[in-house]
N, C-alpha and C positions, 0 to 999 in steps of 0.2 A: 504494499500499499504505499503510495507517495505522500508527500507532504499535504498537497492541496486537497486529495480525496480524504486525508485524515481530518483535515478542518471541515470540509463539507459534511462528512459522515457524523462526526461527534460533537462539533462546536457550532455548526452553522445555525444561525437564528435568523428571524425576520429581518430582511435588509431595511425596509422602510417601516417605522413604527412612530407615527406623528405623535400619538398620545404619550409615549414614553420619551419624547424628545429625541428620537433617532431619525435624522434626515437620511442618513446613509450609515448602514452598519458594516458587517464583515463581507468581504468580497472585493474591496477596492484597496487602494493603497493607503488610505487612512479613513476614519470614520468621521462623520458630520454630525454634531449634535447641537441641540437647541435648548441652552440653558433657561430657566424660567427667569423672567424680567425681575429685576430687583432683588436678586439673589446672589450670594457669593458661591464660587465654585470651591469645593473643598476636595483635595487631592491627597491620596496616601498610597503607598506601595509597600509590599512585604514579599520576601523571599523565603521559601522553604527548601532546605537543603537535605538530601538523604543522608542519613548518619549523624546529622546535627539536629534537625527538628522532627525527624520521624525515622523509622526503620523500613528496610527494604520490604518486610513482609506485613507491614501495616495495610489495614483494609482500604483499598483504593477509594471507595465511596465515602468513607470518613474522612480520608485525606482530601478529596474534593471539597467536601464540606468545610473542613477546618482551613484550607487555603483561603477560602472566601471569607469565612467567619472572622478570621483575624484582621482582615481589612476593614470589614463592616464595623467590627469593634472600635477601630481608630475613628471612623466617621462618627460613631455614636458619642465618643468622648468629646467631639466638637460640636455635638448637637446638630449634626447634619443628616438630612435624609438621603440614603444610598439612591443613585440613579443608574450609573453604568460602570462596567468593568472591562479591563483588558487583562488577557491571560497570556503569559510567556511561558511555554513549557519546553523543557530540554529533556529528551528521552533517548535511552541507550538503544533501544529497539522498539518496534511497533507491535505491542501486545494488544490485541483488539478487545479481549475481555477485561483487561485492567483499564483501557481507555474508556470503555463503556460505562464501567462502574464509577471511574473518577468523574466523568462528565455527568453521570446521574447525580451523584452526590453534590457537585458544585452547582448544577442547574436547578436542583430542587431548592436549595436554600436561597438561589437568585430569585426564583419564582415566589418563595414566601415573602420576600421583602420588595418585590416589583423592580428588581434590578434587570438590566440588559446587558448581555455579553456583546460587545460592539467591535472586538478586534484583539490583536496580540500577534504572537509569533510562535513558530514550532521549529525546533532544531534537534539535530542529533548530538548527544553528549551525555554526561552524567546527569542522573534524575534531579532535576531542579524545577521549582514552580515558583514564578513570580506573578503575582497579581497587582495591578494598579486599579483602585476604586475611586470613583469620582461621585461626590455628592453635592447637595446644595443646602444652604441655610439662608434665611432672610437677611438682607443687608441692613436692617433697620436697627436702630440703636437697641441694646439690651439683649440681643441675640448672640453675641459673641461668648463663647464658653472656652476659656484658655487656661493653660497652667499658671499663669501669672496674676491671677485675680484673687488669690486667697488673702483674707484680712485677719489681723489679730482678733481673737474672738469667735472666729467662725467655728462651726461644728464640722468634724470629718465624718463622712459617712461611706459605706460600702454596700454594694448590691451582692446578693447571692451569699455563697459560702466559699471564700477562697481557701485554698489548700488542698482541696480534694484533687485536683489535677495532678499536683506534685506527687501525692500519695499514689495516684494512678500510674504515673511514670515509674515511681519505685515498684509498683507491683509488676509492671510491664517488663522490667529489667530484672526481676527476681530478688530484688532487695527487700521485698516486704510480702508477707503472705497473709492477706486478708481474707476472712470468710468470703465465700462465692458471691453472696448478694452484695456485700459492701465492696468487694472488688469490681464488680460489674458497674456499680454506681461511680466509683472512681475513675475507671477506664472510660466510661461515657463522658465524664467531665473533661478528661484529657483528649480524647479523639473527636469529640462533637460538641465543643463549646458553643454557648448561646450568646450571640451578639446582642447586646442591650440597646437595640436601635430605638425601640419605643421609649425607653427610659431616658436615653439621650435627647430625644425631642422634648420629653416633658420636663427635663432639666433646664432647658434654654433660659427661661426667666426666673429660675430659682438658684442654681448653683453659681458660686463665685469662681470656681475653677473645678477642673476635672480632668482625669487621666484613664486610660484603660489599663488593667493590670496584666502585663505581658511578661515581665522580668522579675516580679516579686513585689508584693504590696509595698514594703519598706523601701525599695529602691524607687518604685514608681511615685510614691509619695514624696520622696526626696527631690524628684523633678519639680513638683508643685512648689515645694519649700524654696528650693533655689531660685526659680523662676519668680516667685512672689517676695523673695527677701524676709522670710519668716522661718519659724520653727515649729515644732508641734510635740505633743505628748500623746501616745496611744495607751490606753487602758487595756491590758491584755485580756483581762477577765471579760471584757465586752465584745471580744471578737466572736463572729457567729460560729456556732457549733453544728455539728451533725454526727450521726453514727459512725461515719467514716473516720472522722477526726477523733471521735472518742475511742476508736479501737487502737490508738497508739499512745505512748506516753505523752504527757503534757507538753514537755520541752520539744518533743519531735513534732507535735501538732503545731505549735507556734512556729517552729522554724519552716514547716511546710506552708503555713498561711503567709508568713511575712517575706519569705524569700524563695518560695518554690517557683512561682511564675505559672505561665500558661493557663491562667484562670480566665482572662478576658471579661472580668467583671469591671464595673465602673467604680472608681474612687473619687468622691467628689467633696468639696467643701460648700458649706452654705451658711448665711448668717442666721442668728437666733431667731430673727423675725420671720424666717422662712420654715422653721421646725413643723409648724402644723401641716405643711404641704407634704411632708414625708409620708403621711397616711394615705395619700391619694396617687403616690406614684406606682407604676406596674412593677410587680415583684416584690421580693423581701429586701428591705433596707435596714441597716444596722449603724448606730452612732457609736464610733469607736474611740473618739479622741476630740482634741481642740488645738486650733492654730494658736501659737503664742509668739511673743516678741523675741524671746531668747532663741538664737540660731540652733539648729541641730534637730535630731529626732530622738526622743526619749521613749523607751518601750518599758512601761511601769506594770509590775505585778501588784496583786491585791495588797500586799504588805508594804508597798512603798518602794520596794527594791527595784533595781533596773535589770532587765534581761538584755543579754549580749548574744547577738545572733552569730552562729558558727560560719555562716557565709552570707552575704548581703544580698544576693540576687544574681541573675544571669548577665554575663558580659561576654560577648563573643571573643574579646581580644584580652581579656584579663588573664 
């Protein structure tokens, strides 16, 4: 099967889709898109590399889902509605069954969020997946949700239950032996993360800053603190719990929650005046700390002592 037949068979979508803002999609040298008037274009890209982000025998449908999900999560952290994606795929060989499952996983999540695949590239090489996602958010004042907006006194909140994906990875690598039901839950969080798109949209006029948790809660919160010129204290007892996390020792659970990464939950700050809005946000939200003037991040136990992370989060070049 040649390159162009591969694209046509597995990834070709409707060339013209005016309702989705696609003037011209896959099949030409470039796509033509029509952004919504009075909106900013929000663009992000992520690469998944075999042996770094996934294993060779990982389920291809889940891999297609995750490849798109991690990009939609970035858009969610900016309060953007996802619109279009580009897929760059490097393949060592053409495995039709693998490609069909990968495409099914990716396109199912795309349909769920009204996203159109409008282009990309396919080449021969080591297995690498790069997706560029484009979204929109209103250009009007008050719609910008950035890392630099946290203010002293703001509350820190997180969606979902960070840490389960890290324990899923430990299970996948044979470093942990969870009971079957808990292992399935942790592996699902690792392989099929849920991009919090609707939450990101709901936070536009509420959150003072936001980031998605990809490299570890503590490290990603550090990006907000640096960009905003503030510090913070997290109350470890307030971190959300689950049966998966309860199945490992407390310090190990905290390590997974704070430095494990791969959660793709949203971590955000909001002023005290907006706390009532938490109850109306989609999904589970947990208040875990406060923004402070003193620089740095403090991880405080119930007894007031400070917890030190064995490792701070993922860094490709550390």
